[in-house]
N, C-alpha and C positions, 0 to 999 in steps of 0.2 A: 424398617429398611435401612441397609447400610449406606454409608456416604456414596452418592452418585459418582460414576466414573466420568471424569471430564476429559479424558484423553481422546484425541482424534489424530487421524492420519491425513497427511497432505502427500499423496504419492508414497515415496519411500521415506519421508519425513514423519516422526511420531511426535506430537507435542503434548506436553502435559495437561494443556487445557486449550480451548480454542482462540484464546485473546491474545492478539499481537499488537505491538506497539507500531503503528504505521510510520512510514518513512516521512521525514520532514518535521516531526513533532516530538521527537525523543532524542535529538542530537545524534551523537555516534554510539549510544548505548549505555555510556557510563557516566555522563554528566549528572545524572540524577541519583547516583548510587548512594548518596548520603541522605536522600529524601524517601525513596522507595526501595523495596526489595525486588530488584529488576529480575532476579532469577525465578520469581513466581510466575512471570509471564509465560505464555505458551511460545512466544518468540519475539524477537525484536528486529526491526528493519532500520538500518542506518539512514541518515539523511543522504540524499543521492550524491554520488561521487562522480566527477567527470574526469577526463584524462589530464586536463590542465586546470589551473585554479581558475575560479570564476568570482568576479566581483559582485555579480547579481544585478538587479535592476535598480534604478534610481529611487530614492524615497519620495513620497510615502509609500511602504510597502504592504501595510496591513490596514484594512478598514473593516469596522464592524457593521454588519447589517442585522436586519430583523431575522432572527433564527440562524445566524451563521456569521462567518467572516470571508471577506475577500482578501487574498494574499497574491502579492506580486514579487516574491522573493528572487525568482530568476535563477534557481539552483546555485545560490552562492555556496562555494565550498572551497576547501584548501588544494584541491587536485589529487590525483592519485598517489603520487610519490609521499607527499605529507601525510596523507591518510594512512598508507601502510606503515610508515615508520613511527608516527606519533599515537594515532588512534586504534589501529587494528590489534596491537598487542594486548590492550586492555579489553576490547571488544571480544576477542577470541577466548578470553578466560570466563566470560559469562556461562552460567550453568543453565542454558536454555537454547532454543534454536536461534542461529545466528545468520541472519540474512543481510548482505550488502546490496544496496540499491545503487544502480550504475546508470549514467545517462550520457547522451551525447549523440553525434550523428551515426549513420550506419557503418561508417568506417572506423570510428573510435571505439564503438561499443565491443567488437571482437577483441581488440587490442586490450582494453580494460579487463574483459573476462578472462583472457589468457594469463595476463600478469596475476590476477587474483586466484586463479586456479593453482598456481604455485605456492600459494600461502596455506598454512594449516589452520584449522579452526573455523572456516566458513562452511556453513551447512548448505547455503543456496544463493543464487544471485536473483535480485528483482530487477528486471529490466524496464527502466522508466523511459517508454517511447511515447509518453503522453502528457507531459508537462505542457500547460497551455501559455506559460509566461516566458519562454525563450524564443528570440527571434533568430539568434545566430546559428542556430541548428537547421535551419531551414524549414521546409514544410513539416508539419508534425507527421512521423512515420505512422502513428496510430490511426490516421484517418484513412488509410488505403490498405485493403487487404493484400495486394500485391507487394507494397512496401514492407508491411508487417511480416509476411511470410518470408521474403528475402532477407530481412535484417535479422530474423531469428535463426534462420539456416545458417548465416554467417557466424552467429555467436555460438550456435549449437556445435559447429566444428572447432571452435576455439576452446571449449571446456567440456568437462564431464559433470560439473556441478548441475544440480537440478535449476531449471530455469523458470522463474515466475514472471510472467509477462503482464505488466500493468496496463490497463486499457483506458482509453478516454471515452467519456460520455458524449464528447462533442462530434458525434458521427450519426450516420442515418440508420445503419444496421449494426448494433453492437455484437449480435451473435455471429454474423458473417465475419467481423475482424477477429472475434475469438477463435473461430474455426480456422482461420488463416494463420493464426499464431501457433495452433496445434499442429497444423500441417507442416509448419516450419521447425517444430521440435520442441515447443514449450511444453513443460511438465505440469505446470500450474497456471491458472489465469487469475489475475487479481483485478477486481473492479468494484467501484469506479474512482478515477482520479477526479479532479476538481472540474467543475463546470464553468466555463468562461463567462465572466460577467463584468459589470463596471458600476462605478459610483460617480456622481457628478455633483458639483456645487452650482446650483441654477442661478445663484446671485452673481458669481463671478464668471460663470459660463466655462468653468475649468474642471478637469478630472481630479478626483480624490486620490488617485493612485499615480505614482510617478510614471508607471508603464502604461497608464490609461485604463487597460483592461487587466483583470486578475482572475484567479480562480476561486470559485465560491465553494465553501465546505461548511459542515455543520448541520444541525437537525434538519434544516430546510430542504437538504437534498436528499434525505433518506428514502422518500417515496420513490424517487428517480431511480436511486441505486438498488433498491428491492426489485423494482421492475426489471432492471438490466440483469441483475444476478439471475432471476427467474428465467429471462430469455436465453441466457448463455447456458444455463444448467439444462435446458431442454436440447440445446444444439450440440454440446461437446462432452466428451466423457472425462476431461481432465478436472481434477478437483479445483474448487474455487475458493479464493479468499475474498470475502465481501467486505466492502467499506464505504463509507459515506453517511455520516450523521449518527454514528453509534455512541450514545451517551449513557445508556444502563443496560443492565443484564437482558431485559426483555427485547431490546434490539438486536442483541446477538441471537436469541431465540428465533427472531423473524428472519434474519438473514439465513440462518441454517435451514429453517422451513422451507425456504424457497430454493435451496440448493447449495448454499456455502458450506464448506467443510471446516472452516475457520474464519474469524472476523478480526479485521483491524481497526484499532482505535486511534483517531487521529486529533481531530479538533478539541475532543474532550480533555486531551492531555495539556492543551494550552491553557484551558479553563482551570484545571487543578491537575498537577502531575501525579496524583494518586487515584485519579478516576478509573484507570484500567484495573487496578487492585480491588477497588470497590465492586467493580462489575465481576471479578473473578469469584470474591466472597459471595456475592448474591446468587450466582449461577447454581449452585447445590440447593439453595432454598427453593428455587422456582422449580427445578426438577423433582424435588421430593413432593412438593405440592400437587404435581401431576402424576406421581408414582412411575417416573421415568429413571430407570437404573442407570442408563448411559446416555450422555449427551449427543453421541454420535448417531443414536437412534432417531434423532430429530431431522437429520439431514434429508432433505427433499420430500418432507412429509406433506407439505403444501399440495392440495388438489383443486385446480380450478373448476 
């Protein structure tokens, strides 16, 4: 059997493999260039950029839990202008799918999208409407189908770039939210973002995160993420990026089986920046063991 085909399609985007570096754990795409071969990835998503610089939440910002981590970074970033002048030139030279994650309120997001559309070398935008750690942006857009649809429509009018809408698990019906995003013009759905949680010091009676609550990620959230990807895949026709607790190649296979066309690796990058590369290396071995010639054949094969 020849080497299995790892290429996948996300709408009009063609990825050399389904492994994407998730936003928030891989910097702006080039910080790790002396440690790993970033161009081997199927895609890279930048840390979320907002219109203006953000200092983020007060420390402590990270707390390790059983099977995962809580983070309360608060979208710390240099703002759009510094990103485009300092980070974007190097990012656009990468030889993989280049995705910029953007965040903010419903009025700021279209402005950011329009400005980035004027730049060359960006393949898609990820719309982060689901970060659980930011209070200044008002109610989380991703919790309301009406707000999601309206926000995506505004962004869609501002850009021709493919839109990836990143959804929150902290909702009642994730499939309903995904459907609203698609009705607003989303090309691709990404899920899940982190799950709101907290950690406390019972001796002092104080929180262990400076923001009190944070976003839980890591292996402990994978069962929830798998269930939500499966629910959304049954509801919408848009391709899906699955994420949440991906640590090894078999996790990628599980997400694809329940309906994801690609998979983002997040917390695993924090544990070791070469984990995504190890996953890519392992995928052909698993496919050969099952005599599967193309990884895309796995998509949606799960039958309840």
